[in-house]
TIPA-621955 format. One record per residue (C-alpha): x negated, y, z negated; residue number from 1. Coordinates in steps of 0.02 Angstrom, whole numbers, plus 32768, in hexadecimal, padded with zeros to 4 digits. Example, Ala and Ser with C-alpha at 12.3 -4.5 7.8 and 13.67 -1.06 7.14 Angstrom:
residues 2
   px   py   pz pos
 7D99 7F1F 7E7A   1
 7D54 7FCB 7E9B   2
This chain:
residues 379
   px   py   pz pos
 BD1E B6CA 8330   1
 BC6D B6A9 82FA   2
 BC50 B729 825B   3
 BB8E B727 828D   4
 BB65 B790 8316   5
 BB3A B73C 83BE   6
 BA81 B74C 83F4   7
 BA6C B7D3 8487   8
 B9E5 B7BF 8507   9
 B961 B834 850E  10
 B963 B855 844D  11
 B8D5 B7DB 843F  12
 B93B B767 83C6  13
 B951 B6D8 8439  14
 B8B9 B6D4 8470  15
 B872 B6CB 83BC  16
 B8D7 B635 83A1  17
 B8A0 B5D5 8447  18
 B7E5 B5FA 8405  19
 B817 B59F 8349  20
 B885 B516 83B3  21
 B7F0 B4EA 842D  22
 B76A B4FF 83B9  23
 B7E7 B46C 8341  24
 B7F2 B3FF 83DF  25
 B73E B3DF 83EA  26
 B70E B3D6 8324  27
 B770 B345 831B  28
 B739 B2F4 83D0  29
 B68A B2EA 837B  30
 B6D2 B282 82E8  31
 B725 B207 8391  32
 B66E B1F9 83CD  33
 B633 B1E7 8328  34
 B6AA B167 82F3  35
 B6F5 B113 8394  36
 B72F B064 835A  37
 B7A0 B0B9 82CB  38
 B7CB B14B 8323  39
 B7E4 B135 83E0  40
 B85D B0C9 844B  41
 B817 B038 84A9  42
 B899 B048 853E  43
 B85F B106 8550  44
 B7B1 B0E0 8544  45
 B7B3 B099 85DC  46
 B808 B115 8641  47
 B78E B1B4 8606  48
 B6CC B1B1 8613  49
 B663 B1E7 858E  50
 B61F B260 85F1  51
 B6C3 B2AB 8629  52
 B6DE B2D7 857D  53
 B636 B30C 8559  54
 B644 B395 85E1  55
 B6F9 B3AF 8594  56
 B6BA B3DB 84EC  57
 B636 B438 8528  58
 B6BF B49D 8598  59
 B71F B4B7 84E8  60
 B687 B4F7 8478  61
 B676 B579 850D  62
 B72B B5AB 851E  63
 B74B B5C9 845D  64
 B6AB B64C 8463  65
 B701 B69A 8508  66
 B7A7 B6A9 84AD  67
 B75F B6E0 8413  68
 B706 B75C 8464  69
 B78C B7A5 84C8  70
 B801 B799 8418  71
 B79B B81B 83E8  72
 B794 B89F 847A  73
 B856 B88F 8481  74
 B887 B89B 83D7  75
 B7E2 B8F0 8377  76
 B7F9 B86A 82F3  77
 B77D B7E5 82C1  78
 B7E7 B76E 8249  79
 B831 B6EA 82E5  80
 B773 B6FE 8336  81
 B70D B6CC 82AF  82
 B776 B640 826A  83
 B772 B601 832C  84
 B6BE B628 833B  85
 B6A2 B5DC 828B  86
 B6E9 B52B 82BE  87
 B683 B539 8368  88
 B5D3 B55F 830D  89
 B611 B4C1 828C  90
 B626 B44D 8322  91
 B577 B485 837F  92
 B52E B44A 82CE  93
 B58C B3AC 82BC  94
 B54B B38F 8389  95
 B5C4 B3DF 83F9  96
 B555 B3D3 847B  97
 B4D1 B358 844F  98
 B54A B2C9 8420  99
 B532 B226 846C 100
 B5B4 B19A 84B3 101
 B58F B0F0 846A 102
 B5D2 B041 8494 103
 B659 B019 8433 104
 B68C AF79 83C4 105
 B739 AF2D 83B8 106
 B782 AF2F 8319 107
 B82E AF04 82EE 108
 B87A AFBD 82C3 109
 B86D B068 8311 110
 B8B9 B11B 82F5 111
 B8E3 B17A 83A8 112
 B87D B215 837A 113
 B835 B22F 8435 114
 B8EB B20C 8483 115
 B933 B289 83F7 116
 B8AD B311 8424 117
 B8B2 B2E3 84E9 118
 B971 B2F3 84F0 119
 B972 B36D 8466 120
 B912 B3EE 84FB 121
 B965 B3C5 859A 122
 BA14 B3EA 8549 123
 B9CD B48C 84FA 124
 B988 B4B1 85AE 125
 BA12 B499 8606 126
 BAAF B4D1 858A 127
 BA64 B577 853C 128
 BA53 B5BF 85CF 129
 BAF7 B596 85FD 130
 BB3F B5B4 855C 131
 BAEF B65F 855E 132
 BB1F B6AB 860C 133
 BBBF B654 8617 134
 BC27 B63F 8567 135
 BCD0 B611 855D 136
 BCCA B65C 84A8 137
 BC4F B6FC 84C1 138
 BC55 B722 8406 139
 BC1A B674 83D0 140
 BB65 B674 8390 141
 BAFD B5E0 838E 142
 BAD8 B5F9 82ED 143
 BB89 B5DC 82B4 144
 BBA1 B5A4 81F7 145
 BBB5 B4EC 8242 146
 BB15 B4E1 82AA 147
 BAAD B492 8234 148
 BB37 B414 8214 149
 BB42 B3DA 82D7 150
 BA80 B3DB 82DA 151
 BA69 B368 8265 152
 BAF5 B2E3 82C4 153
 BA8A B305 8352 154
 B9FD B2D2 8301 155
 BA2A B23B 829C 156
 BA77 B1F0 833F 157
 B9F5 B1F7 8389 158
 B96A B1BD 831A 159
 B9CE B128 82F5 160
 B9D7 B0EF 8397 161
 B986 B04B 8379 162
 BA29 B028 82FC 163
 BABF B071 836D 164
 BA85 B020 83FC 165
 BA80 AF6F 83AD 166
 BB22 AF79 834E 167
 BB81 AFB8 83CA 168
 BB3F AF2A 8456 169
 BB73 AE92 83C6 170
 BC2B AE8A 83E2 171
 BC21 AE7E 8499 172
 BB9D ADFB 8482 173
 BBFC ADAB 8410 174
 BC91 AD92 8455 175
 BC61 AD8A 8516 176
 BBB9 AD3E 8502 177
 BBE7 AC8E 8523 178
 BC36 ACAA 85B7 179
 BBE5 AC74 865B 180
 BBC8 AD3F 86A8 181
 BB3F AD10 8723 182
 BB85 ACFF 87B1 183
 BC06 AD99 878E 184
 BB6E AE00 8771 185
 BB21 ADD9 8809 186
 BB9B AE0B 886B 187
 BBB0 AEB7 8804 188
 BAEC AED2 8829 189
 BAF5 AEBC 88CF 190
 BB70 AF57 88EC 191
 BB46 AFEA 893B 192
 BAFA B060 88C7 193
 BB7E B0D7 88C0 194
 BBFF B044 88AE 195
 BBBB B006 882C 196
 BBA0 B0AF 87E2 197
 BC66 B0DB 87E2 198
 BC8C B042 87B5 199
 BC0A B049 8716 200
 BC62 B0FD 86F1 201
 BD1D B0D0 8709 202
 BD0F B02F 86B0 203
 BCB4 B06F 860D 204
 BD28 B0FC 8619 205
 BDC0 B09E 8617 206
 BD86 B043 8577 207
 BD4B B0E3 8520 208
 BDF8 B13A 8542 209
 BE5F B0A8 84E8 210
 BDD1 B0B2 8457 211
 BDDA B169 8447 212
 BE9B B16A 8455 213
 BEB2 B0D8 83C9 214
 BE45 B151 8364 215
 BEC8 B1E5 836E 216
 BF5B B164 835E 217
 BF2E B103 82B7 218
 BF13 B16E 8218 219
 BE7D B11D 81BE 220
 BE2E B11B 8275 221
 BE4B B1CC 827A 222
 BDF6 B1ED 81D4 223
 BD64 B1CD 8230 224
 BD75 B215 82DC 225
 BDCD B2AF 827F 226
 BD17 B2EB 825C 227
 BCF1 B2F4 8316 228
 BD80 B366 8334 229
 BD67 B3D8 829B 230
 BCEC B43D 82DA 231
 BD21 B4FC 831A 232
 BC94 B528 836E 233
 BC8E B4BF 8407 234
 BBE0 B4DE 845F 235
 BB4F B44C 849F 236
 BB2E B402 8400 237
 BBFA B3EC 83B9 238
 BBFD B354 8424 239
 BB88 B30E 8397 240
 BBE8 B328 8320 241
 BC22 B263 8305 242
 BC47 B1FE 8270 243
 BBC8 B160 8260 244
 BC68 B0F4 827B 245
 BCB8 B14E 8308 246
 BC0D B12C 835F 247
 BC07 B079 8345 248
 BCB5 B04A 8372 249
 BCC7 B0C6 841D 250
 BC10 B08E 845D 251
 BC39 AFD7 8432 252
 BCD3 AFE1 849B 253
 BC7E B037 8529 254
 BBFC AFAB 8520 255
 BC57 AF33 8541 256
 BC7D AF36 8611 257
 BBC4 AF68 860B 258
 BB96 AEC0 85D4 259
 BC23 AE67 8611 260
 BBFD AE97 86CB 261
 BB36 AEAA 86BA 262
 BB12 AF54 8727 263
 BA74 AF71 8765 264
 B9D5 AFAD 870B 265
 B9F4 B03C 8786 266
 BABB B068 876B 267
 BA97 B04D 86B6 268
 BA14 B0DB 869B 269
 BA78 B14C 8709 270
 BB0C B126 86AF 271
 BAAC B158 8605 272
 BA61 B201 863B 273
 BB16 B232 8687 274
 BB74 B1FC 85F7 275
 BAE9 B256 857F 276
 BAE3 B2EA 85E2 277
 BBB7 B2FE 8614 278
 BBD9 B2E2 855B 279
 BB7A B37B 852D 280
 BBD7 B3E4 85AE 281
 BC7B B3BD 85A0 282
 BC71 B40C 84E4 283
 BBF2 B4AA 8530 284
 BC31 B54A 8505 285
 BC4F B580 85B5 286
 BCCD B5D0 8617 287
 BC7D B571 86BC 288
 BD32 B522 8716 289
 BCD1 B4AE 8795 290
 BD4D B4CF 8806 291
 BD9F B442 885A 292
 BD3A B3CA 8813 293
 BD7C B3DA 8761 294
 BE1D B37D 87A9 295
 BD9F B2E5 87C7 296
 BD27 B2E4 8738 297
 BD5B B330 867E 298
 BD03 B3F1 866D 299
 BD06 B459 85BD 300
 BD9B B49D 85E5 301
 BDFB B3FF 85F6 302
 BD9B B39E 8544 303
 BDC4 B454 84F1 304
 BE61 B42A 8509 305
 BE67 B395 84A7 306
 BDFE B3E4 8421 307
 BE9A B474 840F 308
 BEBB B48E 835E 309
 BF75 B4B6 8390 310
 BFE8 B40A 8378 311
 C058 B412 8405 312
 BFBD B407 8473 313
 BF96 B372 8422 314
 BF7A B2C2 846B 315
 BF2E B2EA 851F 316
 BEA1 B2C7 857C 317
 BE53 B241 8522 318
 BDD9 B20E 85B8 319
 BD22 B21D 85CE 320
 BCFC B230 8670 321
 BD94 B223 86E1 322
 BE34 B28A 86DD 323
 BE98 B1EA 8739 324
 BE86 B197 8692 325
 BF01 B209 8641 326
 BF56 B21F 86D2 327
 BF71 B16E 86EB 328
 BFB4 B15D 8620 329
 C011 B206 8625 330
 BFA2 B25B 85B8 331
 BF4C B2CB 8639 332
 BF7A B391 860B 333
 BEFC B41D 865E 334
 BF76 B4CA 867C 335
 BF18 B529 8702 336
 BE8F B59F 86CD 337
 BED2 B5A8 8619 338
 BE70 B56E 8586 339
 BEA0 B54A 84D0 340
 BEA6 B5E1 844E 341
 BE41 B575 83D1 342
 BE00 B4D0 83B5 343
 BDEB B474 830D 344
 BE75 B3FF 82A6 345
 BF11 B446 8271 346
 BF16 B3D7 81C3 347
 BEA1 B3DB 813A 348
 BE12 B43A 8104 349
 BD6D B3F0 813A 350
 BCCB B3D4 80C7 351
 BC3A B43A 8120 352
 BB94 B3D1 8126 353
 BB5E B334 817B 354
 BB60 B2CE 80C9 355
 BC01 B308 808A 356
 BC60 B2E0 812C 357
 BC16 B23C 8137 358
 BC69 B203 80A5 359
 BD0A B271 80B3 360
 BD78 B1F6 8125 361
 BD51 B160 80A0 362
 BDB7 B1E5 8025 363
 BE62 B1F9 802E 364
 BE9C B24E 80C9 365
 BEFB B2DF 80E1 366
 BF5E B28B 8166 367
 BF98 B1FD 811A 368
 C045 B22D 80C5 369
 C07F B2D5 8137 370
 C029 B2A7 81D9 371
 C07B B208 826C 372
 BFE4 B1D5 82D3 373
 C05E B196 8350 374
 C0A8 B231 8361 375
 C016 B288 8374 376
 BFD9 B22A 83E5 377
 C094 B240 8456 378
 C083 B2F5 8457 379
């Protein structure tokens, strides 16, 4: 149970934080317009238009002032409202309503600030209301003691999208690039859309399953993956808490079937969007059980059991998308409508903060002497 009080609807604090959030997004968006070569992602510039983003930014400024006013009306306090309005005012002075898009020169490197802002906006619009109205843990506040750490993981993983994209593709290209795969690619790309999408889901999830299970069964790798499991506050940001070595290995393994089978651009894009949303969903603090769907696709209840802090439930639910894969390999566990009593790691005291957690796996692991990782996986 969180020591901090959960925000309540109708008291004005939520409106105040929304105002600040929207104003900050617009302010950072201005930098994307001013420095598109360094701060925007070429793949995404081909999807959204400058006109649509300009409308989005103007709407964000208007909404920021609206929620600031609403915060004052509901709370009779000015602190959050003034901060949100101040940031929105600064964004206007910097050109929120007047900044213009321009042609972008090709550069050798970039940060994914645009991808980070758009994804952050989308995830908050979807999951904060879900957690607010249908929480699993009713006492857990959005601002628990480690929310800044999880937000930092989210920001870093998105800003360095180019780096992670390149390094995770290298293993597949290195080992399979010499094989003539043109005929296989053509056959896969000619599959009906649904068939191709299901094939992409299943093959990537199969590779991800074994990569994930491997991280649970090897002490040295567990040092890195245990960072992801160290959170005791499961919410939509918790899935972002992943060590960069964990990201590299798991994404590299997942990319192998994507590269070898050569799915169409449409299938690939839909897969990426689905995974981005679904990975956040299964960590969310929501009690929604999804009915019979939970036996077809993994859900928050399913994945929360994977994060269970009780050692006797270790070694279950490694699949990212399909519970069927866990059933096939004997690692399935879903006890009706029951949820785990708590999440986190039973052993060890983990450091707090992004930098300390990034360094921690390279130091002595608390599990080296007192935990057999093979036993951990097979329980």
